[in-house]
BADOVEX-330213 format. One record per residue (C-alpha): residue number from 1; residue in one letter; x, y, z. Coordinates in steps of 0.25 Angstrom, whole numbers. Example, Ala and Ser with C-alpha at 12.3 -4.5 7.8 and 13.67 -1.06 7.14 Angstrom:
<panus>
<panu num="1" residu="A" u="49" v="-18" w="31"/>
<panu num="2" residu="S" u="55" v="-4" w="29"/>
</panus>
This chain:
<panus>
<panu num="1" residu="X" u="0" v="0" w="0"/>
<panu num="2" residu="X" u="5" v="14" w="-4"/>
<panu num="3" residu="X" u="1" v="26" w="4"/>
<panu num="4" residu="X" u="-3" v="39" w="-4"/>
<panu num="5" residu="X" u="-2" v="53" w="1"/>
<panu num="6" residu="X" u="-15" v="59" w="5"/>
<panu num="7" residu="X" u="-11" v="73" w="2"/>
<panu num="8" residu="X" u="-3" v="77" w="-10"/>
<panu num="9" residu="X" u="-5" v="64" w="-18"/>
<panu num="10" residu="X" u="-15" v="57" w="-26"/>
<panu num="11" residu="X" u="-26" v="56" w="-16"/>
<panu num="12" residu="X" u="-35" v="68" w="-16"/>
<panu num="13" residu="X" u="-44" v="71" w="-4"/>
<panu num="14" residu="X" u="-57" v="77" w="-9"/>
<panu num="15" residu="X" u="-68" v="84" w="0"/>
<panu num="16" residu="X" u="-58" v="90" w="9"/>
<panu num="17" residu="X" u="-54" v="104" w="8"/>
<panu num="18" residu="X" u="-42" v="104" w="19"/>
<panu num="19" residu="X" u="-33" v="93" w="23"/>
<panu num="20" residu="X" u="-27" v="95" w="37"/>
<panu num="21" residu="X" u="-15" v="88" w="40"/>
<panu num="22" residu="X" u="-15" v="79" w="53"/>
<panu num="23" residu="X" u="-5" v="70" w="60"/>
<panu num="24" residu="X" u="-12" v="58" w="54"/>
<panu num="25" residu="X" u="-14" v="63" w="40"/>
<panu num="26" residu="X" u="-24" v="73" w="33"/>
<panu num="27" residu="X" u="-38" v="77" w="38"/>
<panu num="28" residu="X" u="-48" v="82" w="27"/>
<panu num="29" residu="X" u="-56" v="94" w="30"/>
<panu num="30" residu="X" u="-67" v="98" w="22"/>
<panu num="31" residu="X" u="-65" v="113" w="23"/>
<panu num="32" residu="X" u="-53" v="121" w="19"/>
<panu num="33" residu="X" u="-42" v="123" w="31"/>
<panu num="34" residu="X" u="-45" v="139" w="30"/>
<panu num="35" residu="X" u="-59" v="137" w="35"/>
<panu num="36" residu="X" u="-55" v="132" w="49"/>
<panu num="37" residu="X" u="-52" v="146" w="53"/>
<panu num="38" residu="X" u="-67" v="150" w="50"/>
<panu num="39" residu="X" u="-75" v="141" w="60"/>
<panu num="40" residu="X" u="-73" v="138" w="75"/>
<panu num="41" residu="X" u="-83" v="127" w="77"/>
<panu num="42" residu="X" u="-76" v="114" w="77"/>
<panu num="43" residu="X" u="-87" v="106" w="71"/>
<panu num="44" residu="X" u="-84" v="113" w="58"/>
<panu num="45" residu="X" u="-70" v="107" w="58"/>
<panu num="46" residu="X" u="-75" v="94" w="63"/>
<panu num="47" residu="X" u="-84" v="94" w="50"/>
<panu num="48" residu="X" u="-74" v="98" w="40"/>
<panu num="49" residu="X" u="-65" v="86" w="45"/>
<panu num="50" residu="X" u="-76" v="76" w="43"/>
<panu num="51" residu="X" u="-73" v="72" w="29"/>
<panu num="52" residu="X" u="-87" v="71" w="22"/>
<panu num="53" residu="X" u="-84" v="70" w="7"/>
<panu num="54" residu="X" u="-69" v="69" w="9"/>
<panu num="55" residu="X" u="-62" v="58" w="0"/>
<panu num="56" residu="X" u="-49" v="53" w="-4"/>
<panu num="57" residu="X" u="-48" v="52" w="-20"/>
<panu num="58" residu="X" u="-38" v="45" w="-29"/>
<panu num="59" residu="X" u="-36" v="34" w="-39"/>
<panu num="60" residu="X" u="-29" v="21" w="-37"/>
<panu num="61" residu="X" u="-28" v="7" w="-42"/>
<panu num="62" residu="X" u="-26" v="2" w="-28"/>
<panu num="63" residu="X" u="-34" v="-10" w="-23"/>
<panu num="64" residu="X" u="-32" v="-7" w="-8"/>
<panu num="65" residu="X" u="-33" v="7" w="-2"/>
<panu num="66" residu="X" u="-30" v="11" w="13"/>
<panu num="67" residu="X" u="-34" v="24" w="19"/>
<panu num="68" residu="X" u="-28" v="28" w="33"/>
<panu num="69" residu="X" u="-37" v="38" w="41"/>
<panu num="70" residu="X" u="-38" v="44" w="54"/>
<panu num="71" residu="X" u="-53" v="47" w="59"/>
<panu num="72" residu="X" u="-58" v="56" w="70"/>
<panu num="73" residu="X" u="-71" v="53" w="76"/>
<panu num="74" residu="X" u="-79" v="56" w="89"/>
<panu num="75" residu="X" u="-84" v="49" w="101"/>
<panu num="76" residu="X" u="-92" v="53" w="113"/>
<panu num="77" residu="X" u="-88" v="49" w="126"/>
<panu num="78" residu="X" u="-101" v="41" w="128"/>
<panu num="79" residu="X" u="-100" v="34" w="115"/>
<panu num="80" residu="X" u="-94" v="20" w="114"/>
<panu num="81" residu="X" u="-87" v="22" w="100"/>
<panu num="82" residu="X" u="-82" v="34" w="92"/>
<panu num="83" residu="X" u="-91" v="39" w="81"/>
<panu num="84" residu="X" u="-90" v="31" w="68"/>
<panu num="85" residu="X" u="-78" v="35" w="59"/>
<panu num="86" residu="X" u="-86" v="34" w="46"/>
<panu num="87" residu="X" u="-83" v="27" w="34"/>
<panu num="88" residu="X" u="-72" v="28" w="22"/>
<panu num="89" residu="X" u="-78" v="26" w="9"/>
<panu num="90" residu="X" u="-70" v="22" w="-3"/>
<panu num="91" residu="X" u="-75" v="25" w="-17"/>
<panu num="92" residu="X" u="-68" v="19" w="-30"/>
<panu num="93" residu="X" u="-72" v="26" w="-43"/>
<panu num="94" residu="X" u="-84" v="32" w="-36"/>
<panu num="95" residu="X" u="-90" v="19" w="-30"/>
<panu num="96" residu="X" u="-89" v="16" w="-15"/>
<panu num="97" residu="X" u="-81" v="3" w="-14"/>
<panu num="98" residu="X" u="-77" v="4" w="2"/>
<panu num="99" residu="X" u="-82" v="9" w="15"/>
<panu num="100" residu="X" u="-74" v="8" w="28"/>
<panu num="101" residu="X" u="-76" v="13" w="41"/>
<panu num="102" residu="X" u="-65" v="24" w="45"/>
<panu num="103" residu="X" u="-56" v="19" w="56"/>
<panu num="104" residu="X" u="-57" v="26" w="70"/>
<panu num="105" residu="X" u="-46" v="36" w="73"/>
<panu num="106" residu="X" u="-47" v="48" w="82"/>
<panu num="107" residu="X" u="-58" v="49" w="92"/>
<panu num="108" residu="X" u="-63" v="62" w="97"/>
<panu num="109" residu="X" u="-70" v="59" w="111"/>
<panu num="110" residu="X" u="-79" v="69" w="117"/>
<panu num="111" residu="X" u="-89" v="69" w="129"/>
<panu num="112" residu="X" u="-101" v="74" w="120"/>
<panu num="113" residu="X" u="-104" v="81" w="107"/>
<panu num="114" residu="X" u="-95" v="95" w="107"/>
<panu num="115" residu="X" u="-87" v="91" w="119"/>
<panu num="116" residu="X" u="-72" v="91" w="119"/>
<panu num="117" residu="X" u="-65" v="80" w="110"/>
<panu num="118" residu="X" u="-55" v="71" w="115"/>
<panu num="119" residu="X" u="-46" v="64" w="105"/>
<panu num="120" residu="X" u="-44" v="49" w="106"/>
<panu num="121" residu="X" u="-33" v="48" w="95"/>
<panu num="122" residu="X" u="-34" v="37" w="85"/>
<panu num="123" residu="X" u="-26" v="31" w="73"/>
<panu num="124" residu="X" u="-27" v="31" w="58"/>
<panu num="125" residu="X" u="-34" v="19" w="52"/>
<panu num="126" residu="X" u="-33" v="13" w="38"/>
<panu num="127" residu="X" u="-45" v="9" w="29"/>
<panu num="128" residu="X" u="-42" v="-1" w="18"/>
<panu num="129" residu="X" u="-50" v="-3" w="5"/>
<panu num="130" residu="X" u="-46" v="-15" w="-3"/>
<panu num="131" residu="X" u="-51" v="-22" w="-15"/>
<panu num="132" residu="X" u="-52" v="-9" w="-23"/>
<panu num="133" residu="X" u="-56" v="-10" w="-38"/>
<panu num="134" residu="X" u="-44" v="-13" w="-47"/>
<panu num="135" residu="X" u="-38" v="-2" w="-56"/>
<panu num="136" residu="X" u="-37" v="14" w="-55"/>
<panu num="137" residu="X" u="-49" v="20" w="-48"/>
<panu num="138" residu="X" u="-53" v="32" w="-41"/>
<panu num="139" residu="X" u="-54" v="31" w="-25"/>
<panu num="140" residu="X" u="-61" v="39" w="-15"/>
<panu num="141" residu="X" u="-60" v="38" w="-1"/>
<panu num="142" residu="X" u="-71" v="45" w="7"/>
<panu num="143" residu="X" u="-68" v="49" w="21"/>
<panu num="144" residu="X" u="-79" v="47" w="33"/>
<panu num="145" residu="X" u="-88" v="59" w="32"/>
<panu num="146" residu="X" u="-90" v="60" w="47"/>
<panu num="147" residu="X" u="-75" v="57" w="52"/>
<panu num="148" residu="X" u="-63" v="66" w="51"/>
<panu num="149" residu="X" u="-53" v="58" w="44"/>
<panu num="150" residu="X" u="-38" v="60" w="43"/>
<panu num="151" residu="X" u="-32" v="54" w="31"/>
<panu num="152" residu="X" u="-19" v="46" w="34"/>
<panu num="153" residu="X" u="-15" v="38" w="22"/>
<panu num="154" residu="X" u="-20" v="32" w="9"/>
<panu num="155" residu="X" u="-13" v="19" w="4"/>
<panu num="156" residu="X" u="-16" v="10" w="-8"/>
<panu num="157" residu="X" u="-10" v="-2" w="-15"/>
<panu num="158" residu="X" u="-10" v="5" w="-28"/>
<panu num="159" residu="X" u="-8" v="19" w="-35"/>
<panu num="160" residu="X" u="-15" v="31" w="-30"/>
<panu num="161" residu="X" u="-17" v="42" w="-40"/>
<panu num="162" residu="X" u="-24" v="56" w="-40"/>
<panu num="163" residu="X" u="-39" v="55" w="-44"/>
<panu num="164" residu="X" u="-43" v="60" w="-58"/>
<panu num="165" residu="X" u="-51" v="72" w="-60"/>
<panu num="166" residu="X" u="-66" v="67" w="-62"/>
<panu num="167" residu="X" u="-73" v="80" w="-66"/>
<panu num="168" residu="X" u="-85" v="79" w="-56"/>
<panu num="169" residu="X" u="-91" v="92" w="-52"/>
<panu num="170" residu="X" u="-86" v="97" w="-38"/>
<panu num="171" residu="X" u="-97" v="97" w="-28"/>
<panu num="172" residu="X" u="-95" v="105" w="-15"/>
<panu num="173" residu="X" u="-106" v="103" w="-4"/>
<panu num="174" residu="X" u="-108" v="110" w="9"/>
<panu num="175" residu="X" u="-118" v="106" w="20"/>
<panu num="176" residu="X" u="-120" v="102" w="34"/>
<panu num="177" residu="X" u="-119" v="88" w="40"/>
<panu num="178" residu="X" u="-131" v="84" w="32"/>
<panu num="179" residu="X" u="-121" v="85" w="20"/>
<panu num="180" residu="X" u="-109" v="80" w="28"/>
<panu num="181" residu="X" u="-116" v="67" w="31"/>
<panu num="182" residu="X" u="-110" v="61" w="43"/>
<panu num="183" residu="X" u="-120" v="51" w="44"/>
<panu num="184" residu="X" u="-118" v="46" w="30"/>
<panu num="185" residu="X" u="-114" v="31" w="29"/>
<panu num="186" residu="X" u="-100" v="35" w="23"/>
<panu num="187" residu="X" u="-93" v="47" w="16"/>
<panu num="188" residu="X" u="-99" v="43" w="2"/>
<panu num="189" residu="X" u="-113" v="42" w="9"/>
<panu num="190" residu="X" u="-114" v="57" w="12"/>
<panu num="191" residu="X" u="-124" v="64" w="3"/>
<panu num="192" residu="X" u="-114" v="73" w="-4"/>
<panu num="193" residu="X" u="-106" v="61" w="-8"/>
<panu num="194" residu="X" u="-118" v="53" w="-13"/>
<panu num="195" residu="X" u="-123" v="65" w="-21"/>
<panu num="196" residu="X" u="-109" v="68" w="-27"/>
<panu num="197" residu="X" u="-107" v="53" w="-31"/>
<panu num="198" residu="X" u="-121" v="54" w="-38"/>
<panu num="199" residu="X" u="-119" v="67" w="-44"/>
<panu num="200" residu="X" u="-104" v="65" w="-49"/>
<panu num="201" residu="X" u="-99" v="76" w="-41"/>
<panu num="202" residu="X" u="-86" v="78" w="-32"/>
<panu num="203" residu="X" u="-91" v="82" w="-19"/>
<panu num="204" residu="X" u="-84" v="91" w="-8"/>
<panu num="205" residu="X" u="-93" v="91" w="5"/>
<panu num="206" residu="X" u="-91" v="103" w="14"/>
<panu num="207" residu="X" u="-102" v="100" w="23"/>
<panu num="208" residu="X" u="-101" v="103" w="38"/>
<panu num="209" residu="X" u="-109" v="95" w="48"/>
<panu num="210" residu="X" u="-115" v="105" w="57"/>
<panu num="211" residu="X" u="-109" v="117" w="51"/>
<panu num="212" residu="X" u="-115" v="120" w="38"/>
<panu num="213" residu="X" u="-117" v="135" w="42"/>
<panu num="214" residu="X" u="-114" v="142" w="29"/>
<panu num="215" residu="X" u="-100" v="145" w="34"/>
<panu num="216" residu="X" u="-93" v="155" w="25"/>
<panu num="217" residu="X" u="-80" v="147" w="24"/>
<panu num="218" residu="X" u="-87" v="135" w="19"/>
<panu num="219" residu="X" u="-93" v="144" w="7"/>
<panu num="220" residu="X" u="-79" v="149" w="4"/>
<panu num="221" residu="X" u="-75" v="135" w="4"/>
<panu num="222" residu="X" u="-85" v="131" w="-6"/>
<panu num="223" residu="X" u="-82" v="144" w="-14"/>
<panu num="224" residu="X" u="-67" v="140" w="-16"/>
<panu num="225" residu="X" u="-69" v="125" w="-19"/>
<panu num="226" residu="X" u="-70" v="120" w="-33"/>
<panu num="227" residu="X" u="-84" v="116" w="-34"/>
<panu num="228" residu="X" u="-94" v="113" w="-46"/>
<panu num="229" residu="X" u="-106" v="110" w="-37"/>
<panu num="230" residu="X" u="-109" v="116" w="-23"/>
<panu num="231" residu="X" u="-120" v="113" w="-13"/>
<panu num="232" residu="X" u="-124" v="118" w="1"/>
<panu num="233" residu="X" u="-133" v="110" w="11"/>
<panu num="234" residu="X" u="-136" v="120" w="22"/>
<panu num="235" residu="X" u="-145" v="123" w="33"/>
<panu num="236" residu="X" u="-146" v="113" w="44"/>
<panu num="237" residu="X" u="-134" v="117" w="52"/>
<panu num="238" residu="X" u="-138" v="131" w="51"/>
<panu num="239" residu="X" u="-151" v="128" w="57"/>
<panu num="240" residu="X" u="-146" v="118" w="67"/>
<panu num="241" residu="X" u="-136" v="127" w="72"/>
<panu num="242" residu="X" u="-144" v="140" w="71"/>
<panu num="243" residu="X" u="-133" v="145" w="61"/>
<panu num="244" residu="X" u="-141" v="156" w="55"/>
<panu num="245" residu="X" u="-155" v="164" w="56"/>
<panu num="246" residu="X" u="-162" v="166" w="44"/>
<panu num="247" residu="X" u="-157" v="180" w="43"/>
<panu num="248" residu="X" u="-143" v="175" w="42"/>
<panu num="249" residu="X" u="-144" v="161" w="35"/>
<panu num="250" residu="X" u="-148" v="168" w="21"/>
<panu num="251" residu="X" u="-136" v="176" w="20"/>
<panu num="252" residu="X" u="-127" v="165" w="24"/>
<panu num="253" residu="X" u="-132" v="156" w="13"/>
<panu num="254" residu="X" u="-131" v="168" w="3"/>
<panu num="255" residu="X" u="-116" v="170" w="8"/>
<panu num="256" residu="X" u="-112" v="155" w="7"/>
<panu num="257" residu="X" u="-118" v="154" w="-7"/>
<panu num="258" residu="X" u="-112" v="168" w="-11"/>
<panu num="259" residu="X" u="-98" v="162" w="-6"/>
<panu num="260" residu="X" u="-99" v="150" w="-14"/>
<panu num="261" residu="X" u="-104" v="157" w="-26"/>
<panu num="262" residu="X" u="-91" v="165" w="-26"/>
<panu num="263" residu="X" u="-83" v="153" w="-30"/>
<panu num="264" residu="X" u="-94" v="145" w="-37"/>
<panu num="265" residu="X" u="-103" v="155" w="-44"/>
<panu num="266" residu="X" u="-109" v="145" w="-54"/>
<panu num="267" residu="X" u="-108" v="131" w="-47"/>
<panu num="268" residu="X" u="-121" v="124" w="-44"/>
<panu num="269" residu="X" u="-124" v="127" w="-29"/>
<panu num="270" residu="X" u="-135" v="119" w="-22"/>
<panu num="271" residu="X" u="-140" v="124" w="-8"/>
<panu num="272" residu="X" u="-147" v="112" w="-1"/>
<panu num="273" residu="X" u="-156" v="116" w="11"/>
<panu num="274" residu="X" u="-157" v="106" w="23"/>
<panu num="275" residu="X" u="-163" v="92" w="23"/>
<panu num="276" residu="X" u="-174" v="89" w="32"/>
<panu num="277" residu="X" u="-172" v="89" w="46"/>
<panu num="278" residu="X" u="-185" v="89" w="55"/>
<panu num="279" residu="X" u="-178" v="96" w="67"/>
<panu num="280" residu="X" u="-174" v="108" w="59"/>
<panu num="281" residu="X" u="-183" v="109" w="48"/>
<panu num="282" residu="X" u="-193" v="118" w="55"/>
<panu num="283" residu="X" u="-185" v="122" w="68"/>
<panu num="284" residu="X" u="-173" v="130" w="70"/>
<panu num="285" residu="X" u="-161" v="125" w="77"/>
<panu num="286" residu="X" u="-152" v="123" w="85"/>
<panu num="287" residu="X" u="-152" v="108" w="86"/>
<panu num="288" residu="X" u="-150" v="98" w="96"/>
<panu num="289" residu="X" u="-149" v="82" w="96"/>
<panu num="290" residu="X" u="-161" v="76" w="104"/>
<panu num="291" residu="X" u="-160" v="64" w="113"/>
<panu num="292" residu="X" u="-164" v="55" w="101"/>
<panu num="293" residu="X" u="-152" v="60" w="93"/>
<panu num="294" residu="X" u="-160" v="69" w="83"/>
<panu num="295" residu="X" u="-158" v="83" w="81"/>
<panu num="296" residu="X" u="-169" v="93" w="87"/>
<panu num="297" residu="X" u="-171" v="108" w="84"/>
<panu num="298" residu="X" u="-170" v="117" w="96"/>
<panu num="299" residu="X" u="-175" v="130" w="89"/>
<panu num="300" residu="X" u="-188" v="137" w="89"/>
<panu num="301" residu="X" u="-196" v="136" w="76"/>
<panu num="302" residu="X" u="-202" v="149" w="80"/>
<panu num="303" residu="X" u="-189" v="156" w="78"/>
<panu num="304" residu="X" u="-189" v="153" w="63"/>
<panu num="305" residu="X" u="-198" v="166" w="62"/>
<panu num="306" residu="X" u="-186" v="173" w="68"/>
<panu num="307" residu="X" u="-176" v="168" w="58"/>
<panu num="308" residu="X" u="-172" v="154" w="64"/>
<panu num="309" residu="X" u="-168" v="143" w="53"/>
<panu num="310" residu="X" u="-174" v="130" w="51"/>
<panu num="311" residu="X" u="-171" v="120" w="40"/>
<panu num="312" residu="X" u="-183" v="125" w="32"/>
<panu num="313" residu="X" u="-180" v="139" w="33"/>
<panu num="314" residu="X" u="-166" v="136" w="29"/>
<panu num="315" residu="X" u="-172" v="129" w="16"/>
<panu num="316" residu="X" u="-181" v="140" w="13"/>
<panu num="317" residu="X" u="-170" v="150" w="14"/>
<panu num="318" residu="X" u="-160" v="142" w="6"/>
<panu num="319" residu="X" u="-170" v="140" w="-5"/>
<panu num="320" residu="X" u="-174" v="155" w="-5"/>
<panu num="321" residu="X" u="-158" v="159" w="-5"/>
<panu num="322" residu="X" u="-156" v="150" w="-17"/>
<panu num="323" residu="X" u="-168" v="154" w="-25"/>
<panu num="324" residu="X" u="-164" v="169" w="-23"/>
<panu num="325" residu="X" u="-149" v="167" w="-28"/>
<panu num="326" residu="X" u="-153" v="158" w="-39"/>
<panu num="327" residu="X" u="-156" v="170" w="-48"/>
<panu num="328" residu="X" u="-141" v="173" w="-49"/>
<panu num="329" residu="X" u="-136" v="160" w="-45"/>
<panu num="330" residu="X" u="-142" v="149" w="-55"/>
<panu num="331" residu="X" u="-133" v="138" w="-50"/>
<panu num="332" residu="X" u="-138" v="139" w="-35"/>
<panu num="333" residu="X" u="-148" v="128" w="-31"/>
<panu num="334" residu="X" u="-156" v="124" w="-19"/>
<panu num="335" residu="X" u="-160" v="110" w="-14"/>
<panu num="336" residu="X" u="-170" v="108" w="-2"/>
<panu num="337" residu="X" u="-162" v="98" w="7"/>
<panu num="338" residu="X" u="-175" v="91" w="9"/>
<panu num="339" residu="X" u="-174" v="85" w="-5"/>
<panu num="340" residu="X" u="-162" v="77" w="1"/>
<panu num="341" residu="X" u="-168" v="73" w="14"/>
<panu num="342" residu="X" u="-182" v="77" w="16"/>
<panu num="343" residu="X" u="-193" v="77" w="27"/>
<panu num="344" residu="X" u="-197" v="63" w="24"/>
<panu num="345" residu="X" u="-183" v="58" w="27"/>
<panu num="346" residu="X" u="-180" v="63" w="41"/>
<panu num="347" residu="X" u="-180" v="49" w="46"/>
<panu num="348" residu="X" u="-167" v="48" w="39"/>
<panu num="349" residu="X" u="-161" v="58" w="48"/>
<panu num="350" residu="X" u="-157" v="50" w="60"/>
<panu num="351" residu="X" u="-154" v="62" w="69"/>
<panu num="352" residu="X" u="-164" v="71" w="63"/>
<panu num="353" residu="X" u="-154" v="79" w="55"/>
<panu num="354" residu="X" u="-144" v="70" w="48"/>
<panu num="355" residu="X" u="-147" v="60" w="37"/>
<panu num="356" residu="X" u="-145" v="45" w="38"/>
<panu num="357" residu="X" u="-134" v="39" w="28"/>
<panu num="358" residu="X" u="-145" v="34" w="19"/>
<panu num="359" residu="X" u="-151" v="48" w="18"/>
<panu num="360" residu="X" u="-138" v="55" w="15"/>
<panu num="361" residu="X" u="-137" v="45" w="3"/>
<panu num="362" residu="X" u="-151" v="49" w="-2"/>
<panu num="363" residu="X" u="-147" v="64" w="0"/>
<panu num="364" residu="X" u="-135" v="62" w="-9"/>
<panu num="365" residu="X" u="-143" v="55" w="-19"/>
<panu num="366" residu="X" u="-154" v="66" w="-19"/>
<panu num="367" residu="X" u="-144" v="77" w="-19"/>
<panu num="368" residu="X" u="-137" v="71" w="-32"/>
<panu num="369" residu="X" u="-151" v="69" w="-38"/>
<panu num="370" residu="X" u="-154" v="84" w="-36"/>
<panu num="371" residu="X" u="-141" v="91" w="-38"/>
<panu num="372" residu="X" u="-135" v="82" w="-49"/>
<panu num="373" residu="X" u="-147" v="79" w="-56"/>
<panu num="374" residu="X" u="-149" v="83" w="-71"/>
<panu num="375" residu="X" u="-155" v="96" w="-67"/>
<panu num="376" residu="X" u="-149" v="97" w="-53"/>
<panu num="377" residu="X" u="-140" v="109" w="-49"/>
<panu num="378" residu="X" u="-127" v="101" w="-49"/>
<panu num="379" residu="X" u="-130" v="94" w="-63"/>
<panu num="380" residu="X" u="-123" v="99" w="-76"/>
<panu num="381" residu="X" u="-110" v="105" w="-70"/>
<panu num="382" residu="X" u="-99" v="102" w="-79"/>
<panu num="383" residu="X" u="-89" v="92" w="-74"/>
<panu num="384" residu="X" u="-74" v="96" w="-71"/>
</panus>
């Protein structure tokens, strides 16, 4: 087995905008390094190192591949086991040929959610994929969407070459945990990856669990990225965390879209409103988790008349903003999130907020059927 470099060699790391050098190897981050100076909430950093949509891509004639990684997962003091480390998915020429559980590495122990963390150091582990198809092929190793993963080594029993340009349109997506998809059955089961696979696009997922707050540094990141297609799923974090009132929400949406348009004036840009969530559809946040493990809204519906936001208010406002801008921006589009997951499917929200693994796959199929359809907003863009 021969070891190949992770940086500066034939292996491409896609879906990450920063590679942080660590004592073990490199840690992919899904936002540029400069953004770290513009947020204080540690949950933002935690979301950026959860590698949803991050994958290693290369060509090889190897029949056996080994990937050495060091994961970091959490464990509450009252829990008997650490949180699951998630899956590593291996695709060969676009087809899923293997799925392995990520090895357990570092464990961050804490007394309860939000409590100080205590590191229980771990060691890197190796995942092996063998009996791969013969001949030269394109390989993609997708990292677990919910688990920070340091890349330590790639080994092969054959030659490893850089991937060839494939000409697929570059799709950049930003959203909440509903787009990050921690609950998916694996990294290729997140709805953006399912949709990209069906639509023939190369996706970069900039979604931030709990932190889709129309942050300017995210808009500037999207502005500066190469992108043929762009989408934004927004609203649920803003309502759940009381991020805006009606007075400030609209200008923030306009500002976010304006910044993106500074870099991509003609790219198809699809704004997606929140999927169904019974607790927040008609009631403002903030939210809490009840004894049954389901989300509940703590706000007062009467406050909507004074400017509080519910998911329905957000949907109405997003639809209004997109309709108003379309006169001067014919490439801007709107999709009601309930077309991806609607009121009749709330049984597929185990905690009342996040879809099940099966529901995420349906969302990806429905998004692809809408966005990449013959008359959809993402169809007809020239291949690179």
